[in-house]
C-alpha positions as CSV (number, residue, x, y, z in Angstrom):
1,M,109.5,-26.3,-166.5
2,G,109.5,-22.8,-167.1
3,G,108.5,-19.5,-166.6
4,G,106.8,-16.4,-168.4
5,Q,105.0,-13.3,-166.4
6,N,107.2,-13.4,-163.3
7,I,105.4,-16.9,-162.8
8,L,107.7,-20.3,-162.3
9,F,105.4,-23.3,-163.8
10,F,105.6,-26.9,-162.7
11,S,104.5,-29.5,-165.4
12,D,103.3,-33.1,-164.9
13,F,102.1,-35.6,-167.7
14,H,99.8,-38.0,-166.8
15,L,100.4,-40.7,-169.8
16,N,96.9,-43.0,-170.6
17,K,97.3,-46.5,-170.5
18,Q,95.9,-47.1,-174.3
19,R,96.7,-45.0,-176.3
20,I,93.6,-43.3,-178.6
21,V,94.5,-43.2,-182.0
22,G,92.5,-41.1,-184.2
23,P,92.2,-40.0,-188.2
24,L,95.0,-39.0,-190.4
25,N,97.2,-36.0,-189.9
26,T,96.7,-35.1,-193.5
27,D,92.5,-34.6,-192.9
28,H,92.1,-31.3,-191.4
29,S,88.6,-31.4,-190.7
30,A,88.6,-35.1,-188.9
31,V,91.5,-33.8,-186.8
32,A,89.6,-31.0,-185.7
33,S,86.7,-32.9,-184.6
34,F,88.3,-36.0,-182.8
35,K,90.3,-33.0,-180.9
36,R,87.2,-31.6,-180.3
37,Q,85.4,-34.5,-178.7
38,F,88.6,-33.8,-175.3
39,G,87.7,-30.7,-174.8
40,N,89.6,-26.8,-174.6
41,P,92.8,-27.0,-172.2
42,V,91.4,-25.4,-168.9
43,F,92.6,-22.6,-167.1
44,H,92.2,-21.8,-163.2
45,M,94.2,-18.9,-161.3
46,N,92.7,-18.5,-157.6
47,W,93.0,-15.4,-156.1
48,Y,96.4,-15.8,-154.8
49,R,97.3,-16.4,-158.0
50,F,98.1,-19.4,-158.4
51,K,97.5,-20.6,-161.6
52,T,96.8,-24.5,-163.2
53,L,96.4,-25.4,-167.1
54,S,95.1,-29.0,-167.9
55,E,95.7,-29.6,-171.9
56,T,95.0,-32.4,-173.6
57,V,98.6,-33.6,-175.3
58,Y,98.2,-35.2,-179.2
59,A,101.3,-36.7,-181.0
60,I,101.7,-38.2,-184.8
61,D,103.1,-41.7,-184.5
62,A,104.7,-43.3,-187.9
63,M,102.1,-44.0,-189.9
64,G,100.9,-40.3,-189.7
65,E,98.1,-41.2,-187.8
66,I,97.2,-38.6,-185.2
67,G,96.4,-40.0,-181.4
68,M,95.5,-38.8,-177.8
69,T,98.2,-39.9,-175.9
70,G,98.2,-37.9,-172.1
71,I,97.4,-35.0,-170.5
72,R,99.2,-32.4,-169.3
73,T,98.9,-30.6,-166.3
74,S,100.8,-26.9,-165.5
75,Y,101.3,-25.5,-161.9
76,G,102.4,-21.2,-161.9
77,I,103.4,-20.2,-158.9
78,P,104.7,-16.4,-158.5
79,Y,107.7,-15.6,-158.2
80,G,106.7,-13.4,-154.7
81,Y,106.1,-16.5,-153.5
82,F,109.4,-18.1,-153.7
83,L,111.3,-14.4,-152.6
84,I,109.5,-14.1,-149.5
85,L,110.0,-17.6,-148.6
86,F,113.9,-17.5,-149.3
87,L,114.1,-13.9,-147.2
88,V,111.8,-15.9,-144.4
89,L,113.9,-18.3,-143.6
90,P,117.6,-16.9,-143.7
91,A,115.6,-14.6,-141.4
92,C,114.3,-17.1,-138.8
93,R,117.7,-18.3,-139.1
94,W,119.9,-15.0,-137.9
95,L,116.8,-12.5,-136.2
96,P,117.1,-14.1,-132.4
97,S,121.0,-13.5,-132.3
98,L,120.8,-10.2,-133.3
99,F,117.9,-9.8,-131.2
100,R,120.5,-11.2,-127.7
101,S,123.6,-8.8,-129.3
102,V,121.0,-5.6,-129.5
103,R,119.6,-6.4,-125.8
104,R,123.2,-7.1,-124.6
105,R,124.4,-4.0,-125.8
106,W,121.5,-1.4,-125.0
107,V,119.5,-3.1,-122.2
108,I,121.2,-2.3,-118.8
109,P,120.7,-4.7,-116.2
110,M,119.5,-3.8,-112.5
111,G,122.0,-3.1,-109.6
112,I,124.0,-1.8,-112.6
113,C,125.4,2.1,-112.9
114,K,123.7,3.5,-116.4
115,N,126.9,5.9,-116.2
116,C,129.8,3.9,-116.2
117,G,128.3,0.1,-116.1
118,Y,129.9,-0.3,-111.7
119,D,128.1,-3.0,-109.8
120,L,126.2,-1.1,-107.4
121,R,125.2,-4.8,-105.3
122,A,127.5,-3.5,-101.8
123,T,125.9,0.6,-102.8
124,P,123.0,1.1,-103.6
125,D,122.8,4.5,-102.9
126,R,125.3,6.1,-105.0
127,C,127.8,5.3,-107.2
128,P,131.7,5.1,-106.3
129,E,133.2,5.1,-109.7
130,C,131.1,7.6,-111.3
131,G,129.3,9.3,-107.7
132,S,126.3,9.3,-109.4
133,A,122.9,8.8,-108.0
134,P,121.2,5.9,-109.5
135,T,117.1,6.5,-110.7
136,A,114.5,5.0,-108.8
137,T,112.7,2.4,-110.9
138,K,108.8,1.9,-111.6
139,S,107.7,-1.6,-110.5
């Protein structure tokens, strides 16, 4: 796991069952031709900025021979996606309680005086507490 350019990388390594042995590490032209047969690293980026890099992994053994040991694939995910994810998940938890408290505080139910909060079920024409007339609601 690593990062660079605001991207978090995760790596996966696929080990070959049998190591492919090449020339001695001192013979540079033979090493170059050995590496060419496995191809160059492949880089791919999607339109939503997810990145994938596949490359061949080489190792030098105790005898000095270079060999292909496997393929490493790295997946890059921009930090912004993690930021969105970790902001949305907590918001899903506390937003319903916020909506309930705002509604309880600011929405006045029918049959309650808008000035003083007195129950108007017994006297629907006028509030006996403050004397205001309730406004007609649209149906």
